[in-house]
N, C-alpha and C positions, 0 to 999 in steps of 0.2 A: 438289082441283089447282088455285093461284091460275093464272090464266092475265096475263101481262104484255103488253100488246100492242107491238106490236113498235117502235113511237117510243119506247116509254117504257126498249124494253129497249136500245136505241140509246143512249139519253141516261144510261141508267145506267155505260154501258162511256164514255161519254164523262165523264163527272164520275171516272169512277173513275180512265180515263186522268190528266186534269188535273191531281186530286189527288196521283197518283205523283208526276207532273212538279214539282208545286211542292215536294212533302218530299224529292227526290232517290230516298231505298231506303223502303222501309216495306214491312213483314210481309202477309200477306194477313188478320189481325186488327186490326192497326193502321188499314188502309185501312178494314173496315167502322165500328171506331168512331169513325173521324173522319167521317165520310158519313153515319152514321147508318142504316144499312142492314145485314142481317144476314148472318154471319161465311157463311152458306152462298153466297149470293145474291153476296155479294163473292169468295168462292172462284172461283164458277163464272164469272166474268166474268174472272179472271185467271187461268184452266187457261183460256179460249178467246184471252183476249188473248197467253199463251202459245204456244200451236199455230199461233198467225197470225202468231208471230215479230213482233209488236211490242212486248212485255216479252221482260226476260231473267230468271231467276235469279243474282244478286249471291251470289257470294263473300264476305258479310262477317257480321261480327255483328253481332246486332241493338241497337239500342239502347237504352242503360240509363235512358233518361227517354220518355215517354209522347207521344205526336203530341202534346196541348196542354202540354209543358214541363214537366208535373208528375213529379215522381218515382216512375218506374214500379215498381211491387211484385213481388216473385220471383214468374217463373212456376214450375210444377210442370210437365214432362215435358219432349220434346225442343222445343226454342226454334223459332219461325216460320223458314222461308226468307226471303230478303231479296229483294224482287223492282224493279227499273229499269227504264227504255225500253232497249230493244235498243239497246246502242252499239256490239255485235260485228261487224253483218253490215249492210255498204251496202246499202239499199232502195231507193234516189231517186237519179235521172241529176237534179244540178242546176247548171242553167246559166245566167248573170248575160251578156246580149247587150249590151253598154255599146257607146258612141256610136264609142268607140278601139279595143277591147278586150274580148273575150268568155272569158270564164271559165268552168272545170266543176269540179264535183266531186261523187264517188259518195259518198251522204252514209246514214251510219245515220239511225232515228227518233231516237234518244238526240243530237242537235245539240250541238256544241261549242260555248263560249260565244263565240269568236271564227270568223271566215272564215278556212276552210284552203280558198283552192282549188289542186287539183292539177295543173292545166291551166290555160295562159295564151296565148291566140293575137291577134295582131291583127284587129279585125271588118272584114272585105271590106268592098266596096265595093259586095253584090250578091247578093241571095235565092241564086244558082244557085253561087256562090262560097264563101258563107257553107257550105251545106249539104255544101258539096265538105268543107271544114275539119274538122267536124264527122265525116264518115261516115272520113274519116283520123286522127282523135285516136278513134274508138271503137274502129276495128281496133287500137290499140294499145292499150288498157285488158283485163284481165286478166274479168273483170266483164259477159258482152254483154248480160243479162236483170236488168231492175230492175221494181220496180212501177209506176214513170211516170215521165215526165220533167216537171220544173218549172223553169218558165221564168219571168225578172224579165227585164221588157221595159221601155224610156223609152217615155213620149210618152200621149199618148191611149190609154188600152185597153178594149175591152170584153171583160172576162174570160168574162163567160158565154159569149159567140160566138166567143170567141177571134178576137178581131180588132184589129190596132192602127189607129184611127180616124184618127189625125195624130200624127207623129214631129217634131217640128221639125230633132232635130239627126241624125236618121237615117231618111232618107225610103223610103229603099226597101222600109222593114220595111211602110209603108201599103197595097201592093198585093201582099204575099207573106203567101202564107198558111203564118202559121208552125209551130201544129200539122202541118199537114199534111208540110212542108219536115221538123220534128224525126221524123213519125214513119215516115219513110225512111229514116230508122238506128236508132233503136230505136222498137222495137213496145213498144204499150202505151198509158195513157192517156197526152194530154199535157196539162198546164194552165201556160195564160200568169197573170203579174202581175205587174200596175203597178208599177214599180221601187221608188218609194217606199214603196208599200203591203206591199212585204216586209222593207222594212225597218222600216218601225214593226212588224209581225206580229213581227222578229224580236228588237227591243229588246221586246216585251209578251211574249212566248215567254220568253226568260231573265231578265226581271225582272218576275213575276208580278202583284207589288206594283205596278207603275205603270201604274193603270187606267185615268186618262184622261190624253192627252196630245197634240199638237200635235207631231209628228217634222217638219224639216227641214233636207233633204239640202242639200248644199252642194258642186257638182264640174261635170261640162259643163255641165249646168244646174243649174235650183235648183228646187225642186219639196217636197210636203208631203202629210205624209197623217192623217188622225183617229181614235185612239184612245181610246171611250167606254166608260164601262163594261167594257174588258178586250175589244170587239170593233172592227171597222173600222166606223169612222161610215158610216151607207148613205147611197148615191144614190138620185135617181133616172137621173140620166142619166151614163153612163160617162166622168165627168170630175171631177175632185174636186185638193184641194191644187196647182192651177197657180198660185201665188205668184210663179214667176218672171216671171209674164207679166203683173203687175202694172204699169201705165206710169207713168212717171218724168217730170212735168212739166222738160222743160228738157235731157231726154236726146234725142238724136238717132241715137244707134247704132242700126242694123238688125238685130233680131231670127231667128232662123231659120223661124220662125214666122209670119214676114211682116210683122208689126206693128213699129212703131219705139220706141223709147223703155221696153221692157220690158225693169226691174227685174234680171233675168239678163245683159244683156249689162255689169250693172257688178258684178257680186258672184261673178259661174262664173269658175271656173280662168282660161277666157278675157278674161273682161270685166277681172277683175284686172288681169293682166298685161298688159292694151292701157292699162289705167290709169296703171303702174308705167311703163311704157315711153315715153311720152307726157310723163314728169315729171320720168323720169330717163335721159335720152338715152346716156348713157355706160357706164349698168348691165348688164349681161346680162338678156335677158327671160329668165328664167327663176326658178321658183318659189325655190328655193334662196337668186336673189339679192334676190327678195321679201320671205321672211323675215329675211334681216339685214339690211337696210334699214327695217322694223318695229324688229329690235331693238336697232338702232342713233335711231331718228330718233320712233319713237313712231309715235301714229296722227299721218298727215299728212292735211291738209283734203281732198284728192281720194279718201284711204280712209275720212276720218269722213264726208263726203258720203253712199259707197258704203250702207255699215253703215248710214247712218241710213236711207237709202231702203228699204235689206232689212228693216230693223227697222220702220218703215211698215206695210211690207206681215205681217208676222208680229202685230204688237198688232193688227194691223186684224181678222185672224182670228181670233184668240184674244177679242178685243168681241163678234164674232158670232157664233161657236160658244159662246162662254163658257167658258173653260180660264182655266188661269192655271199650267200646266207645261209647259214647250216642251221639245223633245231636240234639238239641234244634232249633226250628222253630215256628215264629208265634209272638203272641205279647209281650211273655216275654222278648221276644230278643230287640222289641222296647223300653222297661221301661233305664232308667239309668242302667251300668256297673254292680252297689250294686248285685241289685238281681240276676243275672247270678252268681256273684263270692258266694250267699249268697248257692244259688241251687244248684249250683257246688260242696261246702262245704260241704252239707247237702248230697249227692249223695255218693261222698266220705265215709263218717261214715257210712251211710248204705251196700254201696257194699263189698262184702267176698274181692273181689278178690284187695280190695286197700290193706290189709293186705299184699298182697303178691307183687305186683308190681304195675304197673300207672293206674289209671281210667280217662279217658280220656274223660270228656263234653265242647264240641264246642256249640259256637250259628253258624248257617247258614242261608242265607235268605232262602224262600222258592221257590222250583224250579220244581213246580205242572207239569211243560207247557214242560219239558223234560221226565219228568217220564211217560207223558201220548204219547209221541213220539215215547218213548221206549217200550210203550205196542202196539202203531204198529208197530212198527218194529215187534216186536215178534208173534204179534198172526195175522195181516194182513198182511205184507210185505214176512218174513219167516216166515213160520208156519211150522212146521215137518213134514203136509201133502200138499199136494196140490202144487200149480204152483208160482212161483215170480207174482204179479199182476202188468200186463202191466199199461205205462204211462198213465196217466190220457191227457184225452184230453180238 
């Protein structure tokens, strides 16, 4: 009898789960062939994941093509049952703690392609008020037990220690034990994820062919995260992607971080509206008015200067890390296309790789919920130590 070490067994489970996620649906035989794994081994892993509630059997006919796209030969006997990630039962409570709004959703392992938050509430000004709101929401939800709670948090986050070290736009989180607060409402493990890292994981989770990219999100602030070889870029310090705090010469605006001149004071939602109001005193200070002005007048000098400053920070990151793919999410993608076109050209002018090859800059929707599910699978369902979490009652 061959004894497989526990770590190798978990790696096999992760490999099968990742392959099934990429394929969408597959039979046990297809998974075994795709992974170069014996059918008994693949079947055993699939059965264990089925019992745990990670997978479910899909009521679908097997595909008529093989996994590699070649024409499949006719099979004798009963066709194999098709498997997929469980989409039927919510397993995680996902929370997006935002500067102005907190959003919640009960999510299955098989995450949807787009964010769909079932509960939205105004983010209060203190930890106690926040947990009180969570408790109120929990009382209204039909499901009380989850495998874990996954929380997207802005600022500098030590994910291993579960602490917010610094949050320039939400300072009360710096003194709060968020894991302990959430644990008052829902029993079970609580994982904190820095918000841009959750976005990057969500984009990679739903577009697994995107293995190497820099994601930059524009909203209340400006931040980024790096995916290399399909994984979050590892850092020795709990700080990364703080593009919004790149100083801009001549910018005298004070930032929530305490510094003067940060680029996010120019290209965050608030920064753009402030600049728009300064140059269009008679127009409403609103996002709709800003968009209408851009559609009518194009990229005005004040906006061009702000986008150039953002492009310098992004191109500098590409040059340092050695990437050629940028994913832009958030508020800039909601403005007329001229904004993204200008930003793309400005990034290309500053990116060294553009002199030798192609630099890709794409707009994408925020996929934070899928990123939180990816964290739940990685840390709670199939961690490299311990057992697969049993099915929630």
